[in-house]
Backbone as CSV, one residue per row, in Angstrom:
resi,resn,N_x,N_y,N_z,CA_x,CA_y,CA_z,C_x,C_y,C_z
1,MET,66.360,7.349,79.074,66.185,8.385,78.048,67.389,9.327,78.054
2,ILE,67.802,9.722,76.866,68.912,10.656,76.702,68.359,12.003,76.245
3,THR,68.794,13.065,76.890,68.481,14.409,76.416,69.646,14.903,75.578
4,PHE,69.337,15.293,74.369,70.341,15.741,73.402,70.159,17.239,73.194
5,TYR,71.198,18.003,73.468,71.143,19.457,73.345,71.742,19.882,72.005
6,ASP,70.894,20.506,71.189,71.277,20.931,69.846,71.125,22.450,69.754
7,ILE,71.699,23.047,68.706,71.697,24.502,68.543,70.437,24.945,67.803
8,ALA,69.705,25.841,68.397,68.454,26.327,67.818,68.711,27.314,66.685
9,CYS,67.727,27.423,65.808,67.749,28.474,64.785,66.306,28.889,64.536
10,THR,66.086,29.770,63.585,64.742,30.292,63.347,63.852,29.298,62.617
11,ARG,64.435,28.234,62.097,63.654,27.205,61.402,63.366,26.055,62.367
12,PRO,62.101,25.809,62.700,61.773,24.766,63.669,62.309,23.403,63.261
13,ASN,62.829,22.667,64.235,63.323,21.308,64.011,64.340,21.224,62.884
14,THR,65.174,22.238,62.804,66.255,22.229,61.826,67.580,22.313,62.560
15,THR,68.422,21.338,62.334,69.749,21.369,62.937,70.766,21.670,61.850
16,TRP,71.495,22.747,61.996,72.380,23.206,60.928,73.851,22.955,61.237
17,SER,74.188,22.691,62.483,75.594,22.574,62.870,76.169,21.202,62.537
18,PRO,77.295,21.127,61.836,77.909,19.824,61.564,78.325,19.100,62.837
19,SER,78.683,19.852,63.872,79.088,19.220,65.128,77.925,18.454,65.756
20,THR,76.756,19.077,65.798,75.619,18.400,66.405,75.057,17.310,65.502
21,TRP,75.234,17.466,64.202,74.792,16.424,63.284,75.524,15.105,63.563
22,LYS,76.779,15.178,63.912,77.520,13.944,64.205,76.830,13.145,65.298
23,THR,76.452,13.840,66.365,75.812,13.163,67.488,74.433,12.651,67.109
24,ARG,73.682,13.438,66.364,72.350,12.986,65.951,72.445,11.716,65.104
25,TYR,73.375,11.692,64.184,73.569,10.490,63.369,73.856,9.271,64.252
26,VAL,74.731,9.447,65.224,75.110,8.314,66.075,73.931,7.837,66.913
27,LEU,73.189,8.761,67.520,72.032,8.383,68.323,71.021,7.597,67.489
28,ASN,70.763,8.069,66.282,69.799,7.396,65.422,70.326,6.052,64.933
29,TYR,71.589,5.994,64.570,72.174,4.741,64.091,72.133,3.675,65.169
30,LYS,72.404,4.058,66.393,72.391,3.103,67.495,70.981,2.784,67.985
31,GLY,69.995,3.528,67.502,68.622,3.270,67.888,68.319,3.602,69.333
32,LEU,69.012,4.602,69.875,68.827,4.978,71.274,67.662,5.956,71.427
33,SER,66.934,5.823,72.514,65.823,6.727,72.780,66.366,8.064,73.285
34,TYR,65.941,9.139,72.654,66.403,10.457,73.077,65.373,11.505,72.714
35,ARG,65.515,12.651,73.343,64.699,13.809,72.999,65.634,14.991,72.801
36,THR,65.244,15.908,71.925,66.070,17.073,71.625,65.596,18.283,72.410
37,GLU,66.540,18.971,73.016,66.269,20.287,73.579,67.111,21.300,72.816
38,TRP,66.465,22.365,72.370,67.129,23.358,71.540,67.644,24.507,72.393
39,VAL,68.883,24.903,72.153,69.539,25.964,72.920,70.015,27.035,71.950
40,ASP,69.658,28.288,72.200,70.137,29.375,71.347,71.656,29.478,71.433
41,PHE,72.274,29.833,70.320,73.726,29.894,70.254,74.306,30.780,71.351
42,ASP,73.647,31.909,71.598,74.169,32.847,72.595,73.903,32.402,74.028
43,ASP,73.146,31.331,74.201,72.861,30.822,75.546,73.651,29.561,75.894
44,ILE,74.504,29.114,74.988,75.195,27.836,75.201,76.026,27.849,76.481
45,GLU,76.806,28.903,76.688,77.666,28.941,77.869,76.840,28.948,79.154
46,ALA,75.845,29.811,79.234,75.025,29.886,80.443,74.286,28.575,80.679
47,HIS,73.766,27.991,79.623,73.057,26.716,79.733,73.988,25.613,80.228
48,SER,75.203,25.569,79.682,76.155,24.525,80.052,76.560,24.633,81.520
49,ILE,76.836,25.845,81.956,77.232,26.054,83.353,76.075,25.702,84.286
50,LYS,74.884,26.167,83.953,73.711,25.906,84.785,73.440,24.423,84.931
51,ASN,73.664,23.658,83.856,73.317,22.237,83.863,74.501,21.311,84.130
52,GLY,75.640,21.889,84.502,76.761,21.078,84.950,77.603,20.422,83.885
53,PHE,77.662,21.008,82.692,78.509,20.471,81.637,79.893,21.121,81.701
54,ALA,80.907,20.323,81.518,82.270,20.843,81.519,82.548,21.579,80.209
55,PRO,83.461,22.551,80.228,83.837,23.202,78.966,84.490,22.205,78.022
56,SER,84.269,22.401,76.727,84.805,21.472,75.726,86.257,21.771,75.371
57,CYS,86.645,23.038,75.496,87.982,23.451,75.096,88.253,24.827,75.705
58,LYS,89.319,25.465,75.254,89.640,26.807,75.730,89.712,27.784,74.569
59,ARG,89.377,29.027,74.864,89.537,30.083,73.873,91.004,30.479,73.779
60,ALA,91.308,31.335,72.819,92.693,31.766,72.618,93.259,32.455,73.860
61,ASP,92.390,33.108,74.630,92.861,33.812,75.828,92.945,32.893,77.056
62,GLY,92.645,31.618,76.858,92.751,30.650,77.946,91.477,30.452,78.742
63,SER,90.443,31.241,78.464,89.177,31.088,79.179,88.425,29.860,78.662
64,PRO,87.575,29.265,79.495,86.860,28.061,79.067,85.838,28.370,77.987
65,ARG,85.665,27.426,77.083,84.679,27.566,76.016,83.702,26.394,76.096
66,TYR,82.430,26.707,76.099,81.380,25.698,76.178,80.736,25.546,74.804
67,THR,80.506,24.316,74.406,79.985,24.062,73.067,78.876,23.017,73.107
68,LEU,78.153,22.928,72.014,77.220,21.840,71.750,77.731,21.107,70.519
69,PRO,77.416,19.800,70.458,76.386,19.051,71.169,76.776,18.697,72.598
70,ALA,75.734,18.357,73.351,75.908,17.802,74.688,74.766,16.828,74.932
71,ILE,74.995,15.870,75.806,73.924,14.933,76.172,73.875,14.764,77.682
72,TYR,72.680,14.457,78.165,72.487,14.033,79.549,71.798,12.678,79.495
73,ASP,72.461,11.658,80.006,71.922,10.304,80.008,71.288,10.033,81.371
74,GLU,69.982,9.992,81.409,69.271,9.809,82.675,69.596,8.467,83.324
75,SER,69.902,7.449,82.530,70.130,6.115,83.085,71.453,6.008,83.841
76,THR,72.406,6.875,83.526,73.711,6.811,84.186,74.076,8.103,84.910
77,GLY,73.366,9.185,84.601,73.696,10.487,85.169,74.821,11.204,84.455
78,ALA,75.316,10.625,83.361,76.446,11.214,82.635,76.019,12.492,81.910
79,LYS,76.901,13.509,81.980,76.705,14.762,81.256,77.965,15.010,80.435
80,ILE,77.828,14.993,79.128,78.995,15.041,78.254,78.759,16.032,77.126
81,ALA,79.761,16.856,76.857,79.760,17.747,75.706,80.917,17.348,74.799
82,ASP,80.821,17.712,73.511,81.803,17.419,72.459,81.407,16.130,71.739
83,SER,81.275,16.228,70.419,80.754,15.109,69.630,81.620,13.857,69.724
84,SER,82.950,14.009,69.738,83.816,12.840,69.819,83.703,12.144,71.174
85,LEU,83.659,12.939,72.249,83.514,12.361,73.584,82.162,11.670,73.737
86,ILE,81.135,12.283,73.156,79.806,11.675,73.203,79.807,10.349,72.450
87,ALA,80.444,10.326,71.281,80.514,9.087,70.498,81.208,7.982,71.280
88,ASP,82.323,8.315,71.920,83.042,7.322,72.721,82.181,6.818,73.876
89,TYR,81.474,7.735,74.521,80.616,7.352,75.649,79.501,6.410,75.194
90,LEU,78.822,6.762,74.124,77.709,5.939,73.650,78.192,4.563,73.196
91,GLU,79.363,4.522,72.595,79.922,3.236,72.152,80.226,2.340,73.353
92,ALA,80.795,2.927,74.395,81.173,2.134,75.572,79.968,1.766,76.436
93,THR,79.000,2.659,76.529,77.869,2.463,77.438,76.788,1.568,76.843
94,TYR,76.690,1.539,75.534,75.651,0.741,74.869,76.284,-0.223,73.864
95,PRO,77.034,-1.223,74.367,77.773,-2.142,73.494,76.884,-3.063,72.660
96,ASP,75.604,-3.177,73.031,74.712,-4.065,72.282,74.047,-3.367,71.094
97,THR,74.390,-2.101,70.870,73.883,-1.377,69.708,74.923,-1.451,68.585
98,PRO,74.532,-1.129,67.341,75.496,-1.175,66.235,76.730,-0.321,66.540
99,SER,77.894,-0.872,66.282,79.143,-0.184,66.597,79.472,0.880,65.562
100,ILE,79.941,2.030,66.046,80.413,3.067,65.124,81.919,2.950,64.885
101,TYR,82.561,2.027,65.611,83.993,1.761,65.424,84.192,0.272,65.154
102,PRO,83.591,-0.260,64.094,83.698,-1.702,63.863,85.135,-2.128,63.579
103,HIS,85.421,-3.385,63.898,86.730,-3.982,63.614,87.875,-3.244,64.320
104,ASN,87.567,-2.699,65.522,88.596,-2.041,66.328,89.282,-0.904,65.562
105,THR,88.489,-0.051,64.948,89.041,1.018,64.094,88.989,2.400,64.744
106,ARG,88.821,2.475,66.053,88.682,3.780,66.703,89.853,4.711,66.393
107,ALA,91.066,4.242,66.536,92.240,5.090,66.320,92.318,5.557,64.874
108,LEU,92.045,4.669,63.941,92.097,5.034,62.533,91.017,6.047,62.184
109,GLN,89.851,5.905,62.797,88.772,6.836,62.501,89.024,8.210,63.109
110,ALA,89.731,8.259,64.225,90.131,9.551,64.789,91.070,10.270,63.823
111,ALA,91.985,9.524,63.231,92.908,10.106,62.257,92.152,10.574,61.017
112,PHE,91.151,9.808,60.617,90.352,10.184,59.453,89.612,11.493,59.713
113,GLU,89.036,11.624,60.907,88.311,12.851,61.237,89.239,14.062,61.179
114,SER,90.441,13.925,61.713,91.404,15.031,61.667,91.754,15.385,60.228
115,ALA,91.884,14.372,59.396,92.224,14.610,57.989,91.086,15.317,57.257
116,VAL,89.856,14.933,57.554,88.705,15.604,56.942,88.691,17.084,57.313
117,LEU,88.879,17.376,58.585,88.878,18.772,59.039,89.973,19.583,58.357
118,ALA,91.095,18.944,58.097,92.223,19.640,57.454,91.937,19.984,56.003
119,HIS,90.915,19.367,55.420,90.599,19.606,54.012,89.319,20.432,53.831
120,LEU,88.946,21.185,54.854,87.719,21.964,54.749,87.950,23.457,54.958
121,ASP,89.153,23.918,54.675,89.458,25.336,54.870,88.600,26.252,54.000
122,ALA,88.215,25.769,52.842,87.508,26.626,51.880,86.015,26.732,52.151
123,VAL,85.497,25.962,53.097,84.041,25.862,53.208,83.386,27.095,53.814
124,HIS,84.042,27.761,54.753,83.366,28.807,55.521,82.918,29.978,54.658
125,GLN,83.657,30.264,53.603,83.258,31.370,52.743,81.991,31.052,51.942
126,PHE,81.650,29.764,51.869,80.443,29.368,51.150,79.301,28.961,52.086
127,THR,79.521,29.071,53.397,78.465,28.695,54.341,78.105,29.836,55.294
128,ALA,79.092,30.424,55.954,78.815,31.477,56.940,77.975,32.623,56.367
129,PRO,78.228,33.093,55.140,77.406,34.196,54.617,75.923,33.838,54.532
130,TYR,75.609,32.576,54.200,74.213,32.187,54.056,73.492,32.106,55.400
131,LEU,74.242,31.795,56.467,73.622,31.811,57.796,73.066,33.199,58.104
132,MET,73.746,34.220,57.594,73.319,35.593,57.833,72.227,36.025,56.853
133,THR,72.454,35.812,55.560,71.507,36.322,54.563,70.177,35.574,54.594
134,LYS,70.190,34.310,55.025,68.946,33.540,55.096,68.305,33.597,56.479
135,LYS,68.906,34.389,57.364,68.323,34.664,58.680,68.027,33.386,59.479
136,TYR,69.063,32.638,59.750,68.927,31.438,60.570,68.826,31.768,62.057
137,PHE,69.213,32.994,62.434,69.236,33.363,63.842,68.290,34.520,64.127
138,THR,67.851,34.603,65.377,67.138,35.792,65.833,68.136,36.951,65.853
139,PRO,67.669,38.198,65.853,68.606,39.337,65.889,69.586,39.260,67.053
140,LYS,69.113,38.858,68.236,69.983,38.765,69.408,71.072,37.705,69.198
141,THR,70.684,36.555,68.679,71.655,35.488,68.448,72.611,35.845,67.326
142,GLU,72.086,36.502,66.294,72.944,36.913,65.177,74.042,37.862,65.661
143,GLU,73.683,38.813,66.508,74.676,39.750,67.041,75.773,39.000,67.787
144,TYR,75.371,38.036,68.603,76.348,37.250,69.361,77.207,36.423,68.414
145,TYR,76.595,35.796,67.404,77.329,34.950,66.463,78.372,35.773,65.700
146,ARG,77.997,36.978,65.334,78.955,37.844,64.637,80.168,38.136,65.534
147,LYS,79.907,38.444,66.806,81.011,38.732,67.728,81.928,37.522,67.886
148,PHE,81.334,36.355,67.812,82.077,35.111,67.984,82.873,34.742,66.737
149,ARG,82.279,34.914,65.534,82.875,34.397,64.313,83.681,35.421,63.516
150,GLU,83.237,36.672,63.463,83.878,37.619,62.561,85.338,37.919,62.896
151,PRO,85.754,37.929,64.175,87.184,38.135,64.449,88.090,37.080,63.814
152,ALA,87.562,35.857,63.631,88.352,34.791,63.014,88.615,35.057,61.541
153,PHE,87.843,35.979,60.953,88.007,36.310,59.537,88.482,37.755,59.364
154,GLY,89.300,38.191,60.310,89.888,39.516,60.215,88.907,40.648,60.405
155,GLY,87.784,40.369,61.068,86.793,41.411,61.308,85.845,41.650,60.157
156,LYS,85.950,40.866,59.070,85.034,41.022,57.939,83.622,40.639,58.333
157,ARG,82.644,41.349,57.774,81.271,40.896,57.936,81.118,39.546,57.254
158,LEU,80.360,38.685,57.873,80.247,37.327,57.351,79.694,37.301,55.929
159,GLU,78.786,38.228,55.622,78.242,38.285,54.267,79.330,38.548,53.231
160,ASP,80.373,39.281,53.643,81.425,39.670,52.704,82.421,38.552,52.421
161,LEU,82.275,37.431,53.116,83.180,36.306,52.860,82.863,35.607,51.550
162,LEU,81.631,35.722,51.083,81.231,35.007,49.871,81.951,35.588,48.658
163,PRO,82.789,34.793,47.986,83.527,35.326,46.840,82.615,35.501,45.630
164,SER,83.051,36.335,44.702,82.283,36.566,43.478,83.225,36.597,42.288
165,GLY,82.653,36.516,41.101,83.450,36.595,39.885,84.492,35.493,39.785
166,GLU,85.687,35.875,39.322,86.756,34.898,39.142,87.187,34.272,40.469
167,ALA,87.123,35.066,41.540,87.498,34.547,42.857,86.566,33.412,43.263
168,ARG,85.290,33.558,42.950,84.350,32.506,43.301,84.644,31.233,42.517
169,VAL,84.914,31.378,41.244,85.237,30.213,40.406,86.447,29.473,40.974
170,LYS,87.456,30.244,41.345,88.685,29.654,41.870,88.448,28.951,43.203
171,GLN,87.734,29.610,44.095,87.500,29.039,45.418,86.519,27.865,45.361
172,TRP,85.565,27.910,44.455,84.644,26.789,44.287,85.400,25.549,43.783
173,GLU,86.329,25.773,42.890,87.149,24.656,42.392,88.038,24.115,43.503
174,ARG,88.532,25.013,44.343,89.336,24.586,45.491,88.516,23.702,46.421
175,LEU,87.275,24.127,46.678,86.397,23.323,47.527,86.151,21.955,46.907
176,LYS,85.888,21.929,45.631,85.663,20.655,44.939,86.878,19.745,45.046
177,ASN,88.061,20.307,44.875,89.286,19.509,44.947,89.542,19.001,46.368
178,ASP,89.265,19.854,47.357,89.460,19.442,48.747,88.542,18.268,49.100
179,ILE,87.278,18.391,48.711,86.338,17.305,48.973,86.693,16.084,48.122
180,GLY,87.293,16.347,46.971,87.742,15.246,46.112,88.818,14.404,46.771
181,LYS,89.638,15.026,47.596,90.649,14.268,48.327,89.979,13.290,49.279
182,ILE,88.922,13.754,49.959,88.172,12.867,50.847,87.538,11.739,50.035
183,ALA,87.011,12.078,48.860,86.413,11.052,47.990,87.444,10.000,47.601
184,SER,88.684,10.417,47.401,89.724,9.459,47.007,89.997,8.440,48.101
185,TRP,89.806,8.843,49.356,89.975,7.880,50.455,88.841,6.867,50.435
186,TYR,87.637,7.346,50.153,86.511,6.429,50.030,86.718,5.449,48.873
187,ASP,87.350,5.910,47.820,87.552,5.050,46.650,88.425,3.839,46.951
188,GLN,89.158,3.895,48.052,90.036,2.781,48.393,89.271,1.534,48.831
189,ASN,87.941,1.660,49.020,87.179,0.459,49.380,86.794,-0.362,48.151
190,ASN,87.346,0.027,46.980,87.180,-0.743,45.735,85.716,-0.917,45.333
191,GLY,84.916,0.107,45.613,83.530,0.086,45.173,82.642,-0.899,45.897
192,LYS,83.034,-1.306,47.099,82.265,-2.330,47.816,81.063,-1.763,48.576
193,GLY,80.873,-0.468,48.511,79.725,0.126,49.181,79.884,1.620,49.302
194,PRO,78.849,2.298,49.803,78.893,3.760,49.878,79.684,4.283,51.068
195,PHE,80.039,3.386,52.013,80.700,3.817,53.237,82.214,3.636,53.142
196,LEU,82.921,4.291,54.043,84.379,4.187,54.031,84.830,2.743,54.187
197,LEU,84.105,1.983,55.001,84.434,0.574,55.212,83.651,-0.348,54.277
198,GLY,83.082,0.214,53.243,82.337,-0.592,52.277,80.854,-0.573,52.563
199,GLU,80.319,-1.665,53.068,78.884,-1.777,53.320,78.513,-1.469,54.771
200,THR,79.513,-1.183,55.616,79.285,-0.973,57.040,79.436,0.499,57.411
201,PRO,78.379,1.138,57.929,78.513,2.536,58.374,79.439,2.624,59.586
202,SER,80.064,3.774,59.746,80.936,3.985,60.903,81.005,5.470,61.208
203,TRP,81.704,5.789,62.294,81.875,7.184,62.713,82.407,8.037,61.566
204,ALA,83.319,7.518,60.780,83.908,8.271,59.667,82.833,8.769,58.710
205,ASP,81.859,7.948,58.425,80.797,8.336,57.497,79.907,9.420,58.089
206,PHE,79.674,9.344,59.386,78.840,10.357,60.022,79.583,11.684,60.117
207,VAL,80.901,11.633,60.275,81.705,12.856,60.243,81.606,13.507,58.864
208,THR,81.832,12.713,57.826,81.768,13.237,56.462,80.379,13.762,56.137
209,ALA,79.358,12.959,56.443,77.981,13.355,56.135,77.568,14.606,56.891
210,SER,78.078,14.782,58.109,77.678,15.938,58.911,78.110,17.246,58.257
211,PHE,79.263,17.243,57.624,79.711,18.458,56.955,78.963,18.672,55.640
212,LEU,78.701,17.601,54.925,78.004,17.744,53.656,76.536,18.113,53.855
213,VAL,75.898,17.574,54.905,74.514,17.937,55.159,74.420,19.409,55.595
214,TRP,75.472,19.896,56.208,75.580,21.323,56.531,75.421,22.152,55.263
215,PHE,76.124,21.753,54.190,75.999,22.465,52.925,74.563,22.396,52.409
216,ARG,73.979,21.208,52.464,72.634,21.019,51.924,71.623,21.923,52.620
217,ILE,71.745,22.031,53.941,70.801,22.841,54.703,71.032,24.329,54.470
218,ILE,72.291,24.736,54.497,72.610,26.157,54.338,72.299,26.648,52.926
219,TRP,72.666,25.874,51.914,72.432,26.291,50.534,70.981,26.076,50.109
220,GLY,70.390,24.975,50.565,69.062,24.580,50.119,69.165,23.425,49.143
221,GLU,68.267,22.470,49.288,68.333,21.249,48.471,68.127,21.521,46.989
222,GLU,67.448,22.634,46.661,67.191,22.967,45.258,68.196,23.972,44.699
223,SER,69.205,24.310,45.489,70.194,25.294,45.034,71.117,24.700,43.969
224,GLU,71.671,25.570,43.147,72.626,25.134,42.133,73.853,24.518,42.781
225,GLU,74.263,25.113,43.912,75.464,24.610,44.594,75.279,23.160,45.036
226,TRP,74.138,22.887,45.668,73.926,21.527,46.161,73.755,20.528,45.013
227,LYS,73.011,20.913,44.008,72.813,20.014,42.872,74.137,19.700,42.182
228,GLU,75.030,20.691,42.123,76.338,20.433,41.514,77.172,19.513,42.391
229,LEU,77.156,19.757,43.711,77.946,18.906,44.614,77.519,17.445,44.514
230,GLU,76.238,17.206,44.326,75.764,15.820,44.224,76.347,15.091,43.017
231,THR,76.785,15.836,42.020,77.365,15.200,40.830,78.870,14.983,40.956
232,TRP,79.500,15.626,41.923,80.951,15.523,42.061,81.397,14.090,42.368
233,HIS,82.593,13.787,41.864,83.287,12.548,42.220,82.423,11.313,41.971
234,ASN,81.869,11.299,40.741,81.060,10.159,40.285,79.844,9.906,41.177
235,GLY,79.271,10.974,41.691,78.074,10.833,42.512,78.327,10.224,43.874
236,ARG,79.565,10.282,44.317,79.949,9.674,45.597,79.070,10.171,46.748
237,TRP,78.842,11.479,46.802,78.161,12.053,47.962,76.661,11.847,47.896
238,LYS,76.097,11.805,46.712,74.674,11.496,46.580,74.397,10.085,47.097
239,LYS,75.298,9.168,46.802,75.144,7.784,47.272,75.296,7.707,48.786
240,LEU,76.253,8.454,49.328,76.441,8.435,50.778,75.204,8.991,51.480
241,PHE,74.642,10.078,50.956,73.464,10.664,51.590,72.266,9.732,51.529
242,ALA,72.115,9.026,50.435,71.024,8.053,50.344,71.202,6.971,51.400
243,ALA,72.461,6.613,51.666,72.748,5.534,52.611,72.556,5.960,54.067
244,VAL,72.746,7.236,54.381,72.617,7.687,55.784,71.286,8.359,56.067
245,LYS,70.425,8.440,55.054,69.162,9.160,55.221,68.316,8.622,56.374
246,ASN,68.360,7.330,56.595,67.576,6.724,57.685,68.015,7.195,59.063
247,TYR,69.193,7.823,59.146,69.724,8.257,60.440,69.616,9.767,60.624
248,GLU,68.803,10.431,59.817,68.636,11.874,59.902,67.401,12.291,60.706
249,ALA,66.690,11.328,61.252,65.412,11.634,61.927,65.604,12.600,63.095
250,MET,64.616,13.444,63.290,64.591,14.367,64.428,63.739,13.760,65.540
251,ALA,64.276,13.732,66.754,63.508,13.184,67.886,63.386,14.238,68.967
């Protein structure tokens, strides 16, 4: 059994983080048995240290930074944090499950993930404010999240990141164009399927879906924003979501 550590919020059994969504997609796609343990955002560091997880990266000041997702595999004793490292571990440890790097594409998919991240600069102004206004966190966690995130935006309150008027129109179009670049890479499969490799799901699709499902959860499935995004790029993303829906289960 694998224990999967995900970020808690005020909505039961709701995972909002694109980082943890990547791991959930992979666990479900591979059909691995796992259980979810929810960790408050402000408890991630203490939880990681207590349970023996290594830091995922470093902060700007050089101090260690602990992040989720993380997994503990009881069958091997492995404790791993970071979605990419977890994906590599699961691929190597469970070779008889469906591969997330088919046709020896690991290196290419790493490059794809970096390219996707480079085209998502516009997203935070349309997501971070909703985490606050829709109260995804307890007051204690919200205070910690603000201390963590607001310095990255020049000290602005997260609610104030949401553009309005002409600025919103401009930034929304920027977001559409950025995601359109990702859609153009998918178009290179010549319409052979909803996935980057055509009819075969892979890590690249779970990376892409993890960010888009973030929008769906934060905005709401009935929101104007989400309904409009589903129509973008000839319905590319609506088709992708239909194709990965079987891998969204909560365990």
